[in-house]
N, C-alpha and C positions, 0 to 999 in steps of 0.2 A: 783211808774209809773213812775212817775220820778229817783226816786232815782234807781232801777231796772236797770230804761238804762241806768242811772250814770256808773252802775254796771258793764253793760254788755259792753259797751263802755268803760271802765277799763277798762277791762278783752282783751276787744279784743284788746286794743291800747298794754297792757299788750303782747298781742301773737305777734302782728305785731313788736314792738318794739324789742323783743324777736327772731322777724326771719329776720331781718332787721340788729340784732348783728352776729347771726349768716350766713347770707347774705355777713357782710362786715369782716369777720373771713373764711370765705371762698375763698374772693377780694384780700384776707392780706395775706394765705396761694399764690394761685397762684400768687400775683408779687410777693414774695422770691421765687417760683419755674423760673418762667419769666428769676428772676433773676440769681439762682444760673444758668438757659440756658445762659440769657445771658454770665453771666461769664464764664460758660463752652466756650463756640461758641467763647471768642475772645482770649480764653486759644489755645483753638483748631490756630482762624485766626494765632496769632504768629507763635504760631508753624508750622504751612505749609508759611507762608512766608518766618522763619529760614531758613525752607528744599525748601524752590527755592531760598536764594540768597543762601543756602551749592551747591545746583544743577548747577548753572548761577556761581557762581564761579568754580569750578569743570569744568567747560562746556567750561569755557573760557580757563583754566589751557589744557583740550582735544585739543581748537580751537589752542592754541598758541605750543604744541607738534607737532598736526602734521601740521600746516603754517610752522615750523625749520625742522620737514622731508620733506614736503613736498620744500621746499628751500633747505635740501641738496642735496633730488632724481637730483633736476631740476640737480644742478653743478655738480653732479655727472653724469646725461645726457650729459651735455654740453661737459665735462673732455671727453667723450667714444665717442660723434660724434664729436668731434676737433682726440685725436685720430684714429679712421675711414678712414677721413679724410687722414691724412696724410700713414694712410697705404694703401688708394687706389689708394694716391701718389704714396707713393715707391710701390705697388705693380707694376703699370701699366710705369716705372719706368724697373724697375726688368723687366717686359716683352719685355721690349723697348729696351736694352743690349740682353736679352737675345734669343732674333728677330735677334739683329746686329748679335752679338756668331754664331746666327748659321746660318746663311748667309753668313759669314765669314767658316767658315768649309766648309760649301758646296764649295764654293770657292775656299780651301783649298787643298779638296777632286777631284775636277777638275781637278786643276793644278797639284797635284798628280797622279790622273792616267794618265795626259798628260802628264807628265816627262815620269810615268813608262812603258807611250807606245814609246813612242822617245829613252828612251831607251833600248827597248824593237829589235823595229827599226836596232840604233846604234849597238846592239850590232849582231845584228844580218849581215849586213854590215862590223861588227868586223870580222866574222868570215866569209862572206861571201871572205872580203880583206885574210883572214889568209887559209883559202882553195886556192883560187886562189894565194896566192903569192906560196902560198904552191908545185902548178904543173906551178908554173912561176919562171923562173931560174932568 
């Protein structure tokens, strides 16, 4: 009976040892798979960090270009604004001069009209005098 129980326990122990070895093999395989997955994730993280660094660099370069372009456009706008101000000032002067010239032309036309009228009256007086002097000795 003891021998049979011992034999049965040994067999059970061998089965349990086999199960333990199988379980240890499975754990080792799972650990290997996990290690592979960890290495794969580390590579992926490294790649993503590299891409992120490249994107940051590209963005900074793009921002620098935009800043330079904004500065250039701002300078150009300031220059154009100054030119516009000068043109407005010149236009104002030209309009003032034009107004002055129009006033001068108007006055000269009025004077011409008055002189023409005076000349007409003088002609009439000369003609009247000639006519009178022709009839008078």
